[in-house]
C-alpha positions, 0 to 999 in steps of 0.5 A: 745501172740498167736502163730499159725502155718501152714505147707506149702505143695508142692501143695500150700496147708496149713496144721495146725501144733502145735507150738512145732512140727513146730519149731522142724520140722524146726530145723530138716530141714523140712518145709517150715512153716508159723508161725503167732505171734499176740499180746504180748509186744515187749519184749516177741516177741523178747524173743520168736524170740531169742529162735529160735536162732536169734542172738542179732544183727539181733534182734537189726536191727529189732527193734520190736514194734517201729511202723516204716516202716522198710526193713532189707534185710540180707544174711540169713534173710529178715525183713519187717515192715509196717502199715496196716489198722485195721479190724475196723474203727479205724483211727490208723493203725496196725503194721504188719511185717514179717521175712523170714528165710530159710524154715520159714516165721514169721508174727508179728502183734501188735493187740492182739484182732483180729483173727490171719492172719491164721484164716481169711477167705481170707487166708483159701480160697487162695491157694499159688502159691508155697510152699515158703516164697515168696508165703506167702509174695505175698499172704499177699500183695494181702490180704492187698492191697484188704483190703486197696481197700475195706476201700477206697471204704467204705470211698468214700461211706461215702463221697457220703452220705455227699455230698448228704446231703449237696446238700439237705441242706448245714446246715445238715452237721456239720464241725466236720463230714467233718473233721473226714472224712478228718482225716480218708482219710489222715490216710489211705493215709499214710498207702497206701503210706507206703505199696506201697513203701514196695511193690516196694522194695519187687519186687526187693529183691532176697535173698535166704530167699525171692526170689521174682523174680519167683513171680513177676507177683502175686506181681505186681497185688498187686502193681497195686491194691495199686497204684489204691487205691493211686489214689482213695485216692487222688481223695477222698482227693480232694472231701473231700476238696471240701466238706469243701470249700462248707461248708465254702462257705455256712457259708460265705453266711450265714454271708453275709446275716446277715450283709446285714440284719443288714445293712438294719435295720441300714438304716431304723433306721438311720433317726429315730436316726437323728430326735431323735438326733435333738430334743434331743439337749438342745437349749433354742429356739426350737419352736417345743418343745412347740407345743401341738402336737409335740410328736405325730407328731414326733412319726408319722413322725418317724413311716412313715419314718420307714414304708416307708423305710421298704416298699422300701427295701422289694419291691426293695432290701431285703437279700435273 
């Protein structure tokens, strides 16, 4: 479990702080502080929070580590948990949550391998509009909305590449590749839906630990960005569905071509089968069977019939 701390300065800046100093300063009435906790089992994170003085009833309501979207607005604390996209190409989203107390916001991540949110470039570049918990929440909402946007644009680019390959050669794109893209689009769509629902609720929260009313405009930017991403996800889902239908149509056309070719071959061999069936009957009186040239004549007739039918179908009607 990795713990990183920042002290929020009055001008909106953020100053690195040691964990012990941040916790001691918060207990002494200083702050506000931003503490980021990454990785570690849920039991260890719960124990760490209990060490800050959170009561067991609040920790039970938070249910850390269950991976569910949750909003718990209490009188002295606000806890929110929702999925966010991972830094890599994994289809499974990460679980992000934050807890707002008086003069303290704690962010929790379930990805031990990635860098802390406090170490990421977007956080270092952005300046908080004010030194409050609400400003931190708005900043994180903006970062997550931007990350979702970039992920959707990357998926849209992959869909464009697949469409171009299919335009050039329908057989060049396997179904597994289309279905893999569709799974990623659906997974990201679920993340967008959950995040948008959380942002809509955050917009109306006005609790002492998280008074969002003063930062309605920055939060609305994150909401509108997420809504635009949600619309893009819907369009991308339809495009991937169109790719799948085009693949199925190409497969059906290929099957129809094979069936048509089999039909032509059957039509060519049907008269030959009829001739062979007639002269294969075991009647006693069949004068043609005793004729000296019956065999070459029969083969010649069969070859002429087959060749004539082939020429007819080839010149008049042949599967393309």
